[in-house]
DOMARKE-515483 format. One line per 10 residues: number of its first residue (from 1); their letters; for each residue x, y, z of C-alpha. Coordinates in Angstrom, 3 decimals, padded with zeros to 6 digits. Last residue first. Layout:
N
NUM	A	X,Y,Z  ...
***
This chain:
420
420	LCVLCSLLSS	-001.930,-022.832,016.641  -003.887,-025.384,014.803  -005.803,-024.329,011.393  -008.025,-027.689,010.177  -008.813,-028.338,006.889  -005.289,-028.886,005.794  -003.977,-027.925,002.324  -002.902,-029.856,-000.636  -006.051,-031.933,-000.964  -008.233,-028.466,-001.738
410	LQTCSCVQYY	-010.275,-026.967,000.701  -014.090,-026.535,000.661  -015.115,-023.278,002.914  -015.962,-022.932,006.620  -012.672,-023.448,007.542  -011.913,-025.058,010.888  -010.321,-023.803,014.003  -008.003,-024.670,016.444  -005.951,-023.156,020.082  -007.568,-024.890,022.392
400	QFREATEPRN	-011.270,-026.439,023.417  -012.515,-026.690,019.639  -016.220,-025.984,019.281  -017.872,-028.398,016.718  -021.134,-029.149,019.381  -021.475,-025.693,020.112  -021.041,-023.111,023.056  -022.120,-019.537,022.970  -018.646,-017.400,022.404  -017.298,-015.370,025.096
390	ETILTRTATK	-014.183,-015.251,024.034  -011.311,-015.622,026.489  -008.745,-012.908,026.638  -004.806,-014.178,026.715  -004.756,-014.298,022.665  -004.175,-016.473,019.583  -005.182,-014.491,016.707  -006.848,-016.055,013.370  -006.899,-014.096,009.828  -008.889,-014.792,007.259
380	LDDSILLNNA	-012.729,-014.137,008.652  -013.189,-011.038,006.913  -013.727,-009.680,010.563  -010.765,-011.370,012.303  -010.827,-014.300,014.639  -009.769,-014.003,018.034  -008.633,-017.406,019.199  -009.120,-018.525,023.292  -012.465,-019.711,022.914  -011.544,-022.492,020.142
370	ATNVDLLIDA	-012.707,-021.553,017.044  -015.728,-024.278,015.061  -018.307,-021.850,015.377  -016.557,-018.899,013.870  -015.577,-020.686,010.921  -012.723,-020.135,008.851  -012.541,-018.758,005.533  -010.453,-019.772,002.429  -010.864,-017.696,-000.754  -007.530,-016.237,-001.112
360	PDQVHFIVNI	-006.380,-019.741,-001.548  -003.256,-019.173,-000.651  -002.947,-016.707,001.848  -004.620,-017.199,005.135  -002.565,-015.451,007.778  -002.019,-017.105,011.333  -000.898,-014.609,014.766  000.404,-016.328,017.414  -000.387,-014.478,020.716  002.435,-015.275,023.335
350	DRIMASLTHS	001.145,-018.059,025.732  002.836,-020.441,024.156  006.129,-018.391,024.296  005.548,-018.209,028.285  005.167,-021.898,028.734  008.221,-022.898,026.602  010.315,-020.081,028.983  008.718,-021.708,032.388  009.775,-025.562,030.592  013.202,-024.268,030.381
340	IHSILEAGWV	013.730,-022.587,033.692  012.536,-025.743,035.147  015.292,-027.975,033.418  017.880,-025.317,034.078  017.250,-025.952,037.772  016.712,-029.555,037.833  019.930,-029.581,036.093  021.342,-027.428,038.931  019.530,-029.431,041.226  022.056,-032.496,040.631
330	SGDDGGRDED	025.182,-031.272,041.114  024.382,-028.936,044.345  025.993,-030.313,047.020  023.121,-031.755,048.745  020.910,-032.383,045.557  022.149,-036.151,045.409  023.934,-037.520,048.182  025.652,-040.491,046.127  028.589,-037.751,044.915  029.422,-036.492,048.519
320	SGDHGWRDED	033.116,-035.276,046.985  035.207,-036.976,049.348  037.608,-037.836,047.042  037.531,-041.540,047.340  033.778,-041.567,047.888  032.385,-039.915,050.872  030.244,-042.852,051.698  032.144,-045.501,051.027  035.259,-043.848,052.357  033.388,-043.599,055.605
310	DEEEPDCLDG	032.730,-047.238,055.647  036.585,-048.054,055.498  037.207,-045.906,058.387  034.814,-046.982,060.656  036.837,-049.361,062.288  039.424,-047.175,062.818  042.894,-048.762,063.061  045.290,-048.670,066.243  043.108,-051.342,068.098  044.290,-053.336,065.792
300	SDPEQLVTLP	047.989,-052.867,067.196  047.242,-054.666,070.278  047.998,-052.275,073.220  051.603,-051.998,073.806  053.123,-054.442,076.434  055.137,-056.530,073.488  056.643,-053.066,072.089  058.036,-051.986,075.502  059.418,-055.772,075.890  061.030,-055.953,072.518
290	DMMNCLEEIH	062.911,-052.715,073.388  064.815,-051.393,070.289  061.854,-048.755,069.446  061.783,-047.447,066.199  058.779,-049.303,064.686  056.948,-048.152,068.668  057.938,-044.334,066.928  056.672,-045.242,063.887  053.199,-046.642,065.348  053.087,-043.589,067.720
280	RMKRSLEDMK	053.697,-041.161,064.559  051.221,-042.835,062.250  048.309,-042.269,065.151  048.648,-039.244,065.537  048.587,-038.447,061.949  045.231,-040.799,061.481  043.946,-038.558,064.371  044.866,-035.457,062.426  043.276,-036.648,059.130  040.370,-037.598,061.219
270	IELNQIVNSL	039.994,-033.971,062.630  040.305,-032.545,058.746  038.057,-035.012,057.497  035.006,-033.424,060.090  036.039,-030.038,058.780  035.767,-030.981,055.550  032.663,-032.543,055.799  031.406,-029.539,057.602  032.408,-027.107,055.207  030.774,-029.388,052.261
260	SLSTKEKQRK	027.825,-029.088,053.789  027.930,-025.327,054.579  029.482,-024.133,051.024  026.208,-026.642,049.439  023.706,-024.812,051.392  025.396,-021.064,050.436  025.982,-022.158,046.959  022.066,-023.905,047.039  021.126,-020.059,048.357  023.055,-018.050,046.031
250	IDSLIKKELD	021.782,-020.167,043.089  017.976,-019.970,044.155  018.822,-016.070,044.625  019.879,-015.992,041.361  017.297,-017.571,039.604  014.397,-015.672,041.700  015.945,-012.701,040.442  016.791,-013.714,036.804  012.583,-014.562,036.743  011.461,-011.411,038.242
240	DVWTRIYICL	013.739,-009.339,035.532  011.777,-012.008,032.927  008.651,-011.405,034.039  009.113,-008.121,034.003  010.458,-008.032,030.454  007.856,-010.306,029.395  005.092,-007.897,031.242  006.412,-004.755,029.760  007.172,-006.393,026.229  002.977,-007.577,026.523
230	VTVREAEGAA	001.934,-004.196,027.336  004.192,-002.684,024.478  002.969,-005.282,022.153  -000.856,-004.154,023.043  -000.395,-000.768,022.507  001.129,-001.388,019.303  -001.659,-003.215,018.433  -004.366,-000.755,019.268  -002.493,002.109,017.372  -002.408,-000.413,014.639
220	KEQAKRKREE	-005.813,-000.744,015.041  -006.535,003.249,015.422  -004.603,003.891,012.369  -006.526,001.388,009.751  -010.156,002.614,011.410  -008.797,006.039,010.373  -007.887,005.266,006.804  -010.968,003.018,006.588  -012.999,006.145,007.375  -010.438,008.003,005.051
210	LSCVREETKM	-010.926,005.428,002.214  -014.653,005.750,002.934  -015.230,009.124,002.490  -012.806,009.484,-000.325  -015.168,007.018,-002.321  -018.238,009.154,-001.024  -016.286,012.412,-002.354  -015.408,010.622,-005.947  -019.287,009.399,-005.868  -020.589,013.098,-005.276
200	RKTILKQLIH	-017.873,014.140,-008.044  -019.055,011.687,-010.609  -022.892,012.593,-009.946  -021.654,016.763,-010.239  -019.679,015.828,-013.012  -022.634,014.349,-015.023  -024.885,016.854,-014.061  -022.445,019.754,-015.642  -022.300,017.725,-018.853  -026.028,017.984,-019.220
190	RLIGKKNGSV	-025.905,021.498,-018.206  -023.097,022.232,-020.881  -025.594,020.241,-023.503  -028.568,022.680,-022.318  -026.446,025.579,-022.281  -025.048,025.144,-025.748  -028.448,024.415,-026.875  -029.346,028.388,-025.531  -026.486,029.874,-026.949  -027.539,028.465,-030.374
180	GDLMEVRHGR	-030.714,030.103,-030.225  -029.682,033.436,-028.684  -027.100,033.647,-031.245  -029.463,033.565,-034.008  -028.886,031.295,-036.523  -027.326,030.721,-039.559  -026.988,028.201,-042.724  -024.868,028.823,-045.266  -025.393,030.941,-048.600  -023.030,033.671,-047.811
170	HEGVLSCSVC	-020.485,033.139,-045.082  -017.399,034.148,-047.002  -019.406,037.897,-046.917  -022.313,039.249,-049.054  -025.272,038.482,-046.946  -024.402,036.484,-044.175  -021.075,038.289,-043.529  -022.791,041.386,-043.847  -025.147,040.501,-041.115  -022.338,040.069,-038.371
160	ICAGDVTCYY	-020.735,036.410,-037.781  -020.001,034.051,-034.813  -018.310,031.094,-036.285  -018.986,027.450,-036.202  -018.231,026.913,-040.226  -021.578,025.564,-041.255  -023.410,026.531,-038.190  -022.699,029.795,-039.282  -023.842,031.746,-035.737  -025.416,035.530,-036.084
150	ELIKRHISCK	-025.899,038.574,-034.154  -021.665,040.159,-034.297  -021.971,043.762,-034.365  -020.794,045.713,-037.223  -017.009,046.493,-038.021  -017.155,044.593,-041.576  -014.075,042.718,-041.379  -013.517,042.589,-037.143  -017.126,041.770,-036.552  -017.803,043.467,-033.539
140	RNKLSTSPET	-017.754,041.293,-029.794  -014.507,041.020,-029.417  -013.680,044.900,-029.483  -016.121,045.264,-026.560  -013.683,042.960,-024.601  -013.501,045.239,-021.427  -017.523,044.631,-020.392  -020.195,046.722,-018.615  -023.226,044.689,-019.238  -024.757,045.636,-022.949
130	LVHDTATEIH	-026.206,048.205,-024.629  -027.024,048.265,-028.183  -026.969,051.647,-030.373  -030.164,052.860,-031.937  -031.069,055.327,-029.526  -027.950,057.500,-029.828  -028.218,060.899,-028.693  -030.708,060.518,-026.045  -029.387,057.119,-024.405  -025.600,058.774,-024.506
120	VKLHKDCLSA	-027.068,061.249,-022.265  -028.231,059.370,-019.461  -025.156,056.969,-020.017  -022.925,059.624,-019.377  -024.142,060.515,-016.427  -024.843,056.608,-015.004  -021.390,055.587,-015.677  -020.668,054.720,-019.829  -018.398,051.983,-020.794  -017.083,052.612,-024.625
110	ECMLCSKAAP	-016.753,050.572,-028.107  -019.083,052.993,-029.790  -021.439,050.479,-031.393  -021.447,048.226,-028.562  -022.017,050.420,-025.857  -021.144,049.359,-022.548  -023.497,049.965,-019.166  -023.566,051.194,-015.031  -019.561,051.973,-015.188  -017.905,052.630,-012.326
100	VPSDVCYTCC	-016.139,056.043,-011.911  -012.480,056.614,-011.766  -011.232,060.284,-011.359  -010.356,063.189,-013.774  -011.010,061.116,-017.024  -014.836,059.907,-016.643  -015.238,059.526,-020.688  -014.352,056.014,-020.574  -016.265,054.937,-017.227  -014.612,052.491,-014.853
90	IGTIEEQHTQ	-014.802,048.505,-015.189  -014.282,046.477,-012.339  -013.196,048.133,-008.714  -013.730,051.080,-006.868  -012.500,050.457,-003.068  -009.146,050.878,-004.079  -009.931,054.175,-005.352  -012.158,055.275,-002.179  -008.326,053.875,000.144  -006.262,056.346,-001.755
80	TALFNKVINC	-007.890,059.039,-001.606  -008.891,058.474,002.529  -004.997,057.717,002.496  -004.373,061.076,000.788  -006.440,063.118,002.681  -005.081,062.179,006.089  -001.155,062.592,004.768  -001.893,065.941,003.791  -003.798,066.558,007.229  -000.435,065.580,008.963
70	LTINKQLPPR	001.502,067.141,006.450  000.187,070.730,007.783  000.230,069.962,011.033  003.576,068.914,011.432  004.510,068.052,015.168  007.690,069.880,016.891  010.587,068.056,018.156  013.268,069.592,020.241  016.669,068.529,019.465  018.287,066.806,022.066
60	KHFRVRCEPC	021.439,068.794,022.699  024.774,069.117,020.291  022.826,069.189,017.330  024.850,067.542,014.192  023.483,068.007,010.570  023.421,064.853,008.833  021.107,065.524,006.423  018.553,062.325,006.270  019.262,060.664,010.010  019.469,064.274,011.548
50	SYEGYGGETD	022.334,064.295,013.907  022.439,063.633,017.837  025.715,064.255,019.662  026.266,062.860,023.522  027.334,058.849,022.624  024.731,057.564,024.728  022.148,059.641,023.076  022.429,058.391,019.426  020.345,055.288,019.859  017.409,057.384,021.789
40	RVGDICVRCF	017.410,059.551,018.968  017.422,056.891,016.252  014.378,055.174,018.268  012.135,058.502,018.992  012.839,059.742,015.018  011.038,056.345,013.963  007.944,056.502,016.027  007.228,060.103,015.332  007.588,059.402,012.067  010.160,061.578,010.038
30	NHGCRLTLPD	009.752,065.460,008.422  013.360,067.328,007.555  013.212,070.992,008.617  016.972,071.467,009.786  015.153,072.269,013.104  013.269,068.548,013.310  009.878,068.167,012.265  007.889,065.405,013.494  004.904,063.275,011.478  002.106,061.269,013.089
20	TYIDKCIACI	002.868,058.182,010.874  004.662,059.027,007.333  004.142,057.016,004.368  006.783,054.143,004.394  010.410,054.085,003.723  010.846,053.259,007.755  013.842,055.736,008.013  013.527,058.575,005.199  009.352,058.671,005.604  007.545,058.478,002.440
10	LEKRLGDSAM	005.249,061.807,001.680  006.738,063.317,-001.041  007.099,059.940,-002.674  003.167,059.174,-002.310  003.029,062.466,-003.997  004.244,061.594,-007.098  002.267,058.496,-007.063  -000.737,060.614,-006.806  000.219,062.622,-009.778  000.728,059.918,-012.328
***
C-alpha cells in the first residue's frame, strides 16, 4: 500500500508515467525533461509560457533545474520494484516487512517458512511435517479432524486421516498408504502417456505426409498454370501472326484484282469509244439524202469489229471475268478460308487434351502401350496429350499416335483402347 502511494507521487503530470530525469519549474512542480521541453517548444510561438499543472504564466522562457533529490527517490523506487518483481513463487508467512521466498511449508502450522524461520521452527516443533512450499496447505489436512491426510480409502476413493479410518465414516474400510496408491496411479498414467505419445507421433507423421502432398499439389498446380500461360501466349501470338498474314493476303489479292479489273475496264472503255464513233458515222450515213455518197462508203461489214463476239465470250455478258478463276478474287477467297480452317484444326489438335478415368475406379493405363506423345500420370489413371515427345523404350505394343491401352480387364460396356 505504501508503495502504491509513493508511485502516485512520482507520476509526471504530462506523460502519466514515473519521472525520467525530472526537472523543476519556479512554481515547484516537477516534470520529465523530455515532456517539459516539448511543452515549452510548443508554447514558444505565442510569446508566453505556463506550467502544465498549475497554469502559472511566465513572460520569458522559464529556467529549468534538475531535481537531484527526486531523481534519487525515483532511482531507489524503481530498484525496489525490480527486486520485488524478481521474487516469484511462495513467500514466507512470517516475513511481513518485505517478501522473502519460502524454503518449506509446515502442514501442521499451515504456514510457509523462509530459511531463517525454518531453522527456529525445526528446533521448536520436531514432530511437524514439512513439505515443499505450497499455497494449498489446508487441502492437505482433513476438514473434519484437522489432521494430515495420510491414507487412501479404496472403498470410497478418498484421502483420509488416521481418525477417519479408526472412528470416522471410513471405519472398517480397506485403506492404503498414499505413496503406494500414488505410485500405482502414476504407473497407469505413464501407460496412458505412452499411448498418447505414440498416437501423437502417428498424427505428426500424417500431418507431415499431408503437408508434403499439399506442397506437391501446389507445385503441380503452379506448373500447370505456367504451362497454360505459356500455351495461351503461344496461341495468342500465333493468332496475331495469322491475322496479319490473312490481312496481308487479302490486301495483296485486293490490289491484284483491282489492277486486273482496272485494265479490263480501260480496254472496254476504249472499245466503247470506238463503237460510239462507228455508231455516229453509221447514223450520218443513214441520214444522208445522196444515194451516191452512201454507196461510195466502204462496205458496212468493215464497220463491225470481228473480235467483238470473242470478247463477249471471254469476259461474259457483264465483264466480270468469271472464267478466269482466282485472278479477280472469286475463287481465292474460298481457298484462303479453307486454309485457315485446316490450320486452326491442326492447332487445336496440338493442344494438350486430358482424359480422366473415372468409372470404374480400378481402371489402370498400360504405360508400355502409350504413344510417345502421351503423358501418363503416376497413378496410371490420367492420360495427357503433350507436345513434348516422351523417350520411352520401344516395344511391339506401343502406339504411334494418341492412344493407350488399359492394363486391367474392362467390362463389355467400356472400350479397351483410349484414343485422344
